[in-house]
VEXLUMPA-340769 format. One line per 8 residues: for each residue z, x, y of C-alpha. Coordinates in pm, 1 decimal, padded with zeros to 6 digits. Each point is the difference from the previous one (the first is absolute). Layout:
% residues N
Z:X:Y ~ ...
//
This chain:
% residues 471
00000.0:00000.0:00000.0 ~ 00084.8:00286.2:00234.9 ~ -00335.2:00165.9:-00080.7 ~ -00194.6:-00304.0:00104.8 ~ 00204.9:-00022.9:00317.3 ~ -00069.2:00365.1:00083.5 ~ -00370.3:-00039.2:-00053.6 ~ -00003.5:-00315.3:00221.5
00177.1:00186.1:00278.7 ~ -00246.9:00292.8:-00021.7 ~ -00295.0:-00237.3:00007.0 ~ 00144.3:-00187.8:00294.0 ~ 00062.4:00318.7:00196.2 ~ -00355.5:00128.5:-00069.1 ~ -00169.3:-00340.1:00037.3 ~ -00203.5:00113.7:00303.5
-00137.5:00303.8:-00183.2 ~ -00070.9:-00184.3:-00324.1 ~ -00237.4:-00258.3:00140.6 ~ -00196.6:00096.9:00310.7 ~ -00207.5:-00311.0:00009.2 ~ -00214.8:00093.8:00297.2 ~ -00095.7:00338.9:-00148.8 ~ -00076.4:-00152.0:-00336.3
-00224.1:-00252.1:00162.5 ~ -00185.8:00271.9:00193.3 ~ -00050.5:00217.0:-00308.6 ~ -00112.0:-00294.7:-00211.5 ~ -00274.3:-00080.6:00250.0 ~ -00190.7:00317.7:-00117.6 ~ 00024.8:-00088.4:-00367.6 ~ -00250.5:-00200.2:-00200.0
00040.9:-00375.6:00018.6 ~ 00173.5:-00041.2:-00332.8 ~ 00238.1:00285.9:00069.2 ~ 00049.3:-00121.0:00357.7 ~ 00130.1:-00333.8:-00126.2 ~ 00224.8:00175.1:-00251.3 ~ 00136.1:00253.5:00249.7 ~ 00053.5:-00241.9:00291.7
00372.0:-00098.3:00016.7 ~ 00087.5:-00379.3:00010.0 ~ 00044.1:-00176.3:00336.5 ~ 00372.8:-00001.5:00097.9 ~ -00036.9:-00356.9:00140.6 ~ 00011.6:-00149.4:-00349.7 ~ 00325.6:00178.8:-00073.9 ~ 00156.6:-00124.8:00325.1
-00127.7:-00350.1:-00066.9 ~ 00163.2:-00000.1:-00343.9 ~ 00320.2:00137.1:00147.8 ~ -00001.9:-00269.8:00271.7 ~ -00046.0:-00276.8:-00255.5 ~ 00289.5:00131.1:-00206.9 ~ 00221.6:00017.2:00309.7 ~ -00096.4:-00352.2:00104.1
00073.4:-00132.2:-00347.5 ~ 00339.2:00168.8:00003.7 ~ 00077.9:-00139.0:00347.4 ~ -00111.8:-00350.2:-00102.8 ~ 00214.2:00018.8:-00312.5 ~ 00302.8:00107.0:00204.4 ~ -00064.4:-00280.3:00252.0 ~ -00034.0:-00252.6:-00281.9
00322.8:00122.5:-00157.0 ~ 00214.9:00015.1:00312.1 ~ -00179.8:-00217.7:00256.6 ~ 00115.7:-00361.4:00048.5 ~ -00178.5:-00302.8:00147.2 ~ 00128.8:-00338.9:00111.4 ~ -00012.6:-00296.8:-00237.3 ~ -00086.2:-00317.7:00191.7
-00032.4:-00370.3:-00077.2 ~ -00281.4:-00169.6:00190.0 ~ 00027.6:-00354.1:00134.1 ~ -00229.4:-00214.7:00212.7 ~ 00110.1:-00240.0:00273.1 ~ 00004.8:-00068.9:00373.2 ~ 00216.8:00028.4:00308.5 ~ 00220.1:-00297.0:00088.1
00230.3:-00081.9:00292.2 ~ 00364.6:00074.7:-00067.2 ~ 00083.7:-00372.1:00013.3 ~ -00321.9:-00109.3:-00176.3 ~ -00269.0:-00234.5:00131.7 ~ 00143.2:-00346.5:00068.0 ~ -00186.7:-00304.2:-00130.1 ~ 00042.2:-00319.4:00203.9
00007.4:-00314.8:-00218.5 ~ 00101.5:-00365.1:00053.3 ~ 00288.7:-00136.3:-00202.4 ~ -00186.3:-00318.9:-00091.1 ~ -00320.1:-00190.6:00065.1 ~ -00072.7:-00080.6:00364.7 ~ -00255.9:-00058.1:00273.1 ~ -00072.8:00269.7:00259.3
00095.7:-00114.5:00348.1 ~ -00049.5:00323.0:00196.3 ~ -00104.1:00363.2:-00063.1 ~ 00165.8:00243.9:00240.0 ~ -00161.0:00331.6:-00106.3 ~ -00337.6:00156.4:-00073.4 ~ -00120.9:00259.5:-00249.3 ~ 00116.0:00351.9:00095.8
00243.2:-00123.9:00265.6 ~ 00332.2:00179.0:00040.2 ~ 00307.7:-00221.7:-00038.8 ~ 00370.2:00061.6:00046.0 ~ 00271.5:-00103.1:-00242.3 ~ 00092.0:-00368.5:00038.3 ~ -00321.1:-00092.8:00181.1 ~ -00155.1:-00333.7:-00115.8
-00316.3:00045.7:-00204.9 ~ -00102.5:-00342.4:-00133.2 ~ 00149.0:-00342.0:00070.8 ~ -00027.5:-00275.4:-00260.1 ~ 00024.4:-00373.9:00061.5 ~ 00370.6:-00090.2:-00017.5 ~ -00032.1:-00381.1:-00004.7 ~ 00116.9:-00044.4:-00359.6
00276.8:00258.2:00015.5 ~ 00121.9:-00139.9:00332.3 ~ 00016.1:-00352.7:-00144.6 ~ 00186.0:00122.9:-00306.1 ~ 00247.0:00192.2:00216.0 ~ 00063.7:-00299.9:00228.6 ~ 00046.9:-00231.0:-00298.7 ~ 00265.1:00228.6:-00144.9
00171.1:00030.2:00338.2 ~ 00022.7:-00380.5:00024.9 ~ 00126.4:-00027.2:-00357.6 ~ 00261.8:00263.4:00070.3 ~ 00115.2:-00175.1:00318.8 ~ 00024.1:-00340.0:-00170.7 ~ 00188.6:00143.3:-00295.7 ~ 00244.9:00175.8:00231.4
00051.7:-00326.8:00189.9 ~ 00069.7:-00186.4:-00323.9 ~ 00242.1:00274.1:-00099.2 ~ 00175.5:-00036.4:00337.2 ~ 00029.5:-00377.7:-00052.6 ~ 00162.9:00042.1:-00341.0 ~ 00229.5:00276.7:00121.5 ~ 00104.2:-00220.3:00293.5
00081.4:-00289.4:-00233.9 ~ 00194.2:00230.2:-00231.0 ~ 00199.8:00139.5:00290.5 ~ 00074.4:-00352.8:00121.4 ~ 00121.5:-00099.5:-00346.3 ~ 00234.7:00297.9:-00009.9 ~ 00141.8:-00078.3:00345.2 ~ 00081.4:-00367.3:-00058.0
00175.3:-00183.7:-00280.1 ~ -00094.8:-00343.3:-00119.0 ~ 00356.6:-00129.1:00027.9 ~ 00000.8:00059.8:00373.5 ~ -00278.7:-00240.6:00075.7 ~ 00087.0:-00018.0:00367.2 ~ -00086.0:00369.9:00042.0 ~ -00348.2:-00033.5:-00150.8
-00218.5:-00030.3:00306.8 ~ -00357.3:-00118.2:-00046.6 ~ -00125.8:00279.4:00227.6 ~ -00052.8:00346.1:-00145.4 ~ -00125.3:00312.6:00174.3 ~ -00117.4:00351.3:-00087.4 ~ 00104.2:00305.8:00192.7 ~ -00329.6:00180.8:-00066.1
-00334.8:-00120.3:-00131.7 ~ -00277.5:00219.8:-00141.8 ~ -00268.0:00098.0:00246.2 ~ -00282.8:-00249.2:00015.8 ~ -00176.0:-00259.7:00204.0 ~ 00233.7:-00220.3:00207.8 ~ -00155.7:-00315.7:-00142.0 ~ 00060.1:00128.2:-00352.4
00360.5:00080.3:00085.9 ~ 00048.7:-00349.7:00141.6 ~ -00150.6:-00151.2:-00316.3 ~ 00232.6:00190.4:-00231.0 ~ 00301.7:-00073.5:00223.2 ~ -00075.3:-00370.6:-00042.8 ~ -00037.8:00056.9:-00373.9 ~ 00341.3:00166.7:-00008.7
00158.8:-00289.9:00190.2 ~ -00168.6:-00255.9:-00226.2 ~ 00113.8:00171.8:-00320.1 ~ 00354.8:00020.5:00136.0 ~ -00003.1:-00371.1:00093.3 ~ -00127.5:-00090.5:-00347.5 ~ 00279.5:00198.1:-00156.5 ~ 00255.6:-00159.2:00231.3
-00130.6:-00345.8:-00087.0 ~ 00037.4:00060.7:-00370.9 ~ 00337.6:00168.6:00023.0 ~ 00125.5:-00263.1:00244.9 ~ -00090.5:-00277.6:-00242.9 ~ 00195.2:00170.5:-00275.9 ~ 00293.3:00072.9:00228.8 ~ 00007.9:-00363.2:00115.2
00000.3:-00117.1:-00361.6 ~ 00283.5:00240.7:-00076.6 ~ 00196.8:-00115.2:00303.4 ~ -00037.3:-00364.8:-00109.7 ~ 00137.9:00089.0:-00341.0 ~ 00278.6:00195.5:00170.2 ~ 00090.3:-00309.5:00202.2 ~ 00012.6:-00216.3:-00311.0
00202.6:00268.4:-00174.7 ~ 00253.3:00011.4:00281.6 ~ 00019.8:-00382.4:00005.9 ~ 00058.2:-00004.5:-00372.4 ~ 00274.6:00256.6:00034.2 ~ 00161.7:-00213.0:00270.0 ~ -00020.8:-00308.5:-00217.3 ~ 00155.0:00182.3:-00292.8
00284.1:00121.7:00217.9 ~ 00051.8:-00356.7:00123.1 ~ 00001.6:-00138.3:-00354.3 ~ 00234.1:00268.2:-00117.5 ~ 00244.8:-00101.3:00274.2 ~ -00026.6:-00379.2:-00040.4 ~ -00010.4:-00020.9:-00379.5 ~ 00360.3:00118.2:-00054.4
00123.1:-00258.6:00253.3 ~ -00187.0:-00283.0:-00166.5 ~ 00125.6:00115.3:-00339.4 ~ 00359.2:00003.2:00124.2 ~ -00036.3:-00346.1:00156.4 ~ -00144.9:-00135.3:-00322.8 ~ 00291.8:00148.2:-00194.3 ~ 00253.9:-00156.5:00235.0
-00166.5:-00343.4:-00016.4 ~ -00008.4:00027.1:-00378.7 ~ 00374.4:00060.3:-00008.8 ~ 00055.4:-00293.4:00232.0 ~ -00234.6:-00209.3:-00212.3 ~ 00194.3:00090.0:-00309.9 ~ 00318.4:-00123.6:00175.8 ~ -00174.8:-00316.5:00117.1
00019.8:00101.8:00362.1 ~ -00377.8:00039.5:00054.3 ~ -00292.3:-00205.5:-00106.0 ~ -00241.2:00117.7:-00266.0 ~ -00295.0:-00051.0:00234.5 ~ 00138.8:00250.3:00248.5 ~ 00056.2:00251.1:-00277.1 ~ -00352.0:-00040.1:-00139.4
-00158.2:00042.5:00340.1 ~ 00179.7:00333.5:00054.2 ~ -00081.8:00116.0:-00351.1 ~ -00365.3:-00086.4:00054.7 ~ -00004.2:00194.3:00327.4 ~ 00162.1:00300.8:-00171.5 ~ -00258.1:-00001.2:-00278.2 ~ -00289.2:-00030.9:00249.3
00128.7:00286.5:00213.6 ~ 00045.7:00215.2:-00310.0 ~ -00355.9:-00067.4:-00115.5 ~ -00127.3:00054.5:00353.8 ~ 00171.1:00340.7:00009.5 ~ -00163.2:00105.0:-00324.6 ~ -00340.7:-00120.3:00119.3 ~ 00038.6:00186.0:00329.9
00091.1:00318.3:-00183.0 ~ -00316.3:-00032.0:-00209.1 ~ -00199.5:-00065.8:00315.2 ~ 00156.6:00309.7:00159.2 ~ -00115.9:00209.6:-00294.0 ~ -00351.4:-00137.9:00036.8 ~ 00001.8:00071.7:00372.5 ~ 00114.5:00356.9:-00069.6
-00295.6:00045.3:-00233.9 ~ -00230.1:-00144.4:00267.8 ~ 00151.7:00238.1:00254.9 ~ -00065.7:00297.1:-00231.3 ~ -00353.6:-00119.2:-00063.8 ~ -00068.5:-00041.7:00372.7 ~ 00135.3:00347.1:00071.6 ~ -00203.6:00142.6:-00286.5
-00315.8:-00155.7:00145.3 ~ 00079.3:00162.0:00333.4 ~ 00062.7:00337.0:-00164.1 ~ -00316.1:-00037.4:-00208.6 ~ -00212.9:-00079.8:00304.0 ~ 00149.1:00296.0:00186.9 ~ -00049.4:00237.5:-00296.2 ~ -00353.1:-00122.8:-00073.4
-00095.3:00027.4:00366.3 ~ 00145.4:00349.7:00023.4 ~ -00161.2:00110.1:-00327.8 ~ -00335.0:-00140.0:00108.2 ~ 00024.1:00180.1:00334.0 ~ 00091.3:00329.5:-00167.1 ~ -00288.6:-00039.1:-00244.2 ~ -00243.2:-00074.9:00282.7
00134.3:00291.9:00205.0 ~ -00055.2:00235.0:-00296.1 ~ -00352.0:-00134.6:-00051.6 ~ -00083.6:00023.4:00371.1 ~ 00122.4:00359.7:00013.5 ~ -00211.7:00086.1:-00302.8 ~ -00302.6:-00164.7:00161.9 ~ 00065.5:00185.3:00326.6
00010.4:00333.8:-00182.4 ~ -00325.6:-00080.2:-00183.4 ~ -00172.3:-00121.4:00318.6 ~ 00113.1:00309.6:00191.2 ~ -00154.9:00221.0:-00267.3 ~ -00322.7:-00195.9:00014.6 ~ 00009.0:00014.0:00380.1 ~ 00033.2:00379.4:-00007.4
-00310.8:00015.5:-00218.1 ~ -00185.1:-00249.0:00220.8 ~ 00086.2:00192.3:00317.6 ~ -00106.7:00326.0:-00162.5 ~ -00323.5:-00162.0:-00116.5 ~ -00060.9:-00136.2:00349.2 ~ 00067.0:00341.6:00148.8 ~ -00243.0:00160.3:-00242.7
-00285.4:-00211.1:00130.4 ~ -00038.6:00281.5:00253.5 ~ -00085.8:00328.4:-00172.1 ~ 00141.0:00299.1:00185.6 ~ -00088.2:00370.0:-00019.1 ~ 00242.7:00163.7:-00248.1 ~ -00048.7:00343.6:00160.0 ~ -00178.4:00152.6:00293.9
-00349.1:00114.0:-00090.5 ~ -00367.1:-00082.3:-00019.6 ~ -00147.0:-00323.2:-00136.2 ~ -00247.8:00053.9:-00281.4 ~ -00192.7:-00221.0:-00244.9 ~ 00049.1:-00320.0:00202.5 ~ -00110.1:-00264.9:-00250.4 ~ 00002.1:-00311.9:00220.3
-00166.6:-00082.5:00329.4 ~ -00027.4:-00381.3:00002.0 ~ 00251.7:-00226.0:00172.8 ~ 00056.2:-00299.7:-00225.2 ~ -00076.7:00195.8:-00313.7 ~ 00218.9:-00042.7:-00305.3 ~ 00202.1:00286.6:-00144.6 ~ 00162.0:-00004.7:-00341.5
00334.7:00120.8:-00119.8 ~ 00037.5:00382.9:-00002.9 ~ -00361.6:00046.0:00116.2 ~ -00043.1:00343.9:00167.3 ~ -00100.4:-00076.6:00358.6 ~ 00008.3:00353.5:00143.1 ~ 00155.5:00342.3:-00033.7 ~ 00205.1:00188.8:00256.0
-00020.3:00378.2:-00030.7 ~ 00325.1:00144.7:00141.2 ~ -00027.4:00262.3:00272.7 ~ 00305.1:00188.4:-00121.7 ~ -00010.2:00379.1:-00008.5 ~ 00107.1:00026.6:-00361.2 ~ -00275.3:00022.1:-00261.3 ~ 00023.8:00028.5:-00376.2
-00253.0:00078.5:-00269.2 ~ -00031.7:-00242.0:-00289.0 ~ -00163.7:00153.8:-00305.0 ~ -00032.9:-00099.0:-00363.0 ~ 00077.3:00253.2:-00268.8 ~ -00151.9:-00009.6:-00346.2 ~ 00222.7:-00070.6:-00293.9 ~ -00044.5:00346.7:-00150.4
00152.0:00169.0:00306.0 ~ 00294.9:-00228.8:00081.0 ~ 00239.4:00183.6:-00231.6 ~ -00029.8:00321.2:00204.5 ~ 00038.3:-00143.1:00350.1 ~ 00342.2:-00043.8:00159.9 ~ 00132.1:-00105.7:00336.3 ~ -00000.6:00259.7:00283.1
-00272.2:00210.0:-00169.0 ~ -00237.1:00169.1:00249.2 ~ -00355.5:-00126.3:00032.7 ~ -00318.8:00068.1:00192.4 ~ -00197.2:-00290.5:00145.2 ~ -00375.9:00041.0:00041.3 ~ -00150.8:-00244.9:00248.6 ~ -00346.9:-00112.3:-00109.2
-00107.3:-00046.2:00362.3 ~ 00077.7:00364.9:00075.1 ~ -00121.7:00241.0:-00273.0 ~ 00295.5:00216.5:-00100.8 ~ -00218.4:00311.7:-00029.1 ~ -00055.1:-00018.2:00376.5 ~ 00300.9:-00184.8:00141.0 ~ 00267.6:00078.2:-00256.6
00255.4:-00228.7:-00161.4 ~ 00314.4:-00184.5:00108.4 ~ 00326.9:00100.4:-00162.9 ~ 00205.1:-00283.2:-00151.5 ~ 00266.9:-00072.4:-00255.7 ~ 00059.9:-00273.6:-00255.9 ~ 00215.5:-00276.7:00152.3 ~ -00005.5:-00273.6:-00261.4
-00142.2:-00066.7:-00347.1 ~ -00042.1:-00349.7:-00143.6 ~ 00212.2:-00087.0:-00302.6 ~ -00281.1:-00172.9:-00187.5 ~ -00373.7:00045.5:-00041.4 ~ -00270.7:-00236.2:00117.4 ~ -00326.3:-00058.4:-00180.1 ~ -00326.4:00115.8:00153.5
-00325.6:-00103.4:-00165.7 ~ -00156.0:00343.1:00047.4 ~ 00295.4:00235.2:-00035.7 ~ 00229.2:-00195.7:-00231.8 ~ 00373.1:00001.0:00069.1 ~ 00087.8:00191.7:00315.4 ~ 00314.1:00055.4:00206.0 ~ 00033.3:-00058.8:00373.8
00153.7:00275.5:00208.5 ~ 00086.1:00053.0:00367.3 ~ -00030.3:00336.9:00172.4 ~ 00166.2:00087.1:00331.1 ~ -00227.8:00216.3:00215.1 ~ 00157.4:00276.8:00206.6 ~ -00235.3:-00065.4:00290.8 ~ -00203.2:-00294.7:00115.6
-00293.6:00194.9:00146.8 ~ -00259.5:00248.0:-00119.9 ~ -00158.6:00280.5:00199.4 ~ -00370.8:-00068.5:00058.2 ~ -00187.2:00258.6:00206.7 ~ 00316.2:00090.3:00191.1 ~ 00109.9:-00360.1:00064.5 ~ 00280.0:-00188.8:-00173.2
-00161.8:-00316.0:-00138.8 ~ 00240.3:-00276.9:-00101.3 ~ -00031.0:-00119.5:-00358.0 ~ -00063.0:-00373.1:-00031.0 ~ 00097.1:-00260.4:-00259.9 ~ -00272.3:-00065.5:-00254.2 ~ -00130.8:00358.4:-00025.9 ~ -00070.1:00092.4:-00362.1
00174.0:00307.9:-00132.4 ~ 00040.7:00214.3:-00307.3 ~ 00352.4:00128.2:-00062.6 ~ 00083.8:00302.8:-00211.2 ~ 00363.8:00006.2:-00108.5 ~ 00129.2:00340.3:-00102.2 ~ 00179.1:-00050.0:-00331.0 ~ 00057.1:00369.4:-00087.9
-00161.3:00338.7:-00062.9 ~ -00193.3:00137.1:-00295.1 ~ -00129.8:00343.9:-00104.5 ~ -00376.9:00029.9:00016.1 ~ -00035.9:00120.5:-00358.3 ~ 00148.2:-00326.7:-00121.4 ~ -00308.8:-00181.6:00131.9 ~ -00217.2:00207.7:-00232.3
00232.8:00003.9:-00299.6 ~ 00102.0:-00367.8:00013.7 ~ -00332.2:-00134.5:-00143.2 ~ 00004.3:00262.0:-00274.4 ~ 00362.5:-00071.4:-00090.0 ~ -00062.0:-00375.1:00001.2 ~ -00304.4:00044.7:-00222.4 ~ 00201.5:00220.8:-00231.4
00281.7:-00250.0:-00031.2 ~ -00240.5:-00286.7:-00061.6 ~ -00201.4:00193.9:-00257.3 ~ 00313.5:00099.1:-00190.5 ~ 00089.3:-00368.8:-00046.3 ~ -00345.9:-00103.0:-00119.9 ~ -00059.0:-00069.9:-00368.1
//
C-alpha cells in the first residue's frame, strides 16, 4: 500500500514533465497520419467534463440527503368579508310597497331597503290589541267584584251599597271603560238582588223562629199555672166544693196547652232547619260566586298571557314589513324592481357586501389532506387576479376548520376552512391595492418539511411494499 502511495506522489510531483501536451501535439503534426492520431494526446476537456459531472452528482446526492423542502396542502377558494355577505330576505309572503335603494348603492346599517305592504299585519296587530284590552277589562271587572265580596258580608245587608268603583282601570278607550264600568255595576246589582232575596227569606224564617221561641216561653210559663189550678179544682171537686164542669174545663185547657207546647217545639225544630237551609243557600251562593270569579280570573290571566305572546309576534311581524340594512355596505344582486310585486317567504331580495376592513379567505381542502392541517398553521395565499410569480403571495394562517365534510360533485367530500390574512393589500407596481371580496385564490398550507430524497424513494418504496404483498 505504501509503494502505491509513493509512486502516486512521484507521479503527481512530476505531472508537468510526464505529459507535455503542447509539445506532443507539435511533434505529432510531423508524423504520418496514422501515427499522428496515435501520438496525439487526448483533449483535457473530456476529463474535466467527466470530473464536473461526478462533482455535480455528488453535490446533488448531498443536497437530496440533507436538503429539506416544505410540504404543503393546496386548497381553492375566495376572499370573503370578515362578517360575510348579508342576504336580505322577507320573513313571509308580501307585496312590495316601496323600494328605497338601487343596485350598487351604498347603505348604512339600519337604513330601510324595501318596504312591504303592512295592511294585513297591521290589522292582525290591532285585533290582538283590542282583544287584550277587552280581556284586561273583563279581568278588572271580576277582580272588582271579588274585592267587593271580600269587603262586605252578606249578614250586614245595610252595608252592601249598590254602587261599586275601581281605583284604577286598564288603559283603553274612555267609551270602553264606561261600558265595562256599567258591566261591573250591573253584575254587582245582580249579585245583590240574588243575595238579598236569600237574606230576606232567612230573615223571615228568623222572625218566625223568634216568635216560636217566644210562644214556647209563654207556654212554659202558663202551663204550670193551669196545671196547678186544675189540681186544686180537682181536690175541691173531690170534696164536693167545686163543680165537675169547672174541673173539666181547666183540665181541657191544661191538655191543650201541653199539646200546643209540644207542637211549638216541633215547629221550632223545623224553623231551625229552615234557618240552616237559608244560611246554607247564602253561603253556597257566596262560595259559587267567588269560585266562579276566581276561575274566570285565572282564565282571563291565561288568555292575557297568550294574547300578549301573540301580540309580540304580530308587532315583530309588522315591524319586519320594512327590511333594513343589517350592516353598512354596498347593495348587490338586487332581485326586485317592481312596486306591487309579490315576494315569497325567505326569497333572497338583495345582498349587502359589508365595507368592514377585515377580510378572510374561505377555501375548501380535499379529504386526503385534512388529517395534516391544524389550526394556526402558516399558509400562503396566491391571488388569481395578481400572478404570484410577479406580485408575490399574501401570508396567512389557519383560523378555523369545519368539523364535518360537505359533498362536492366534482371533488367529493371536502372540508371548509378559514384563513386569516396578515395584510389586506398587495403591492402592484409600487402601489398597495386593496384586496376585495370575491377574488379567487389558491392557498398553500405548510404542513411540515420533508427531505428531497424521500420524493424519489417514496414511489420505489411504495412499489416495493405493494409488490411484496402480491400473490
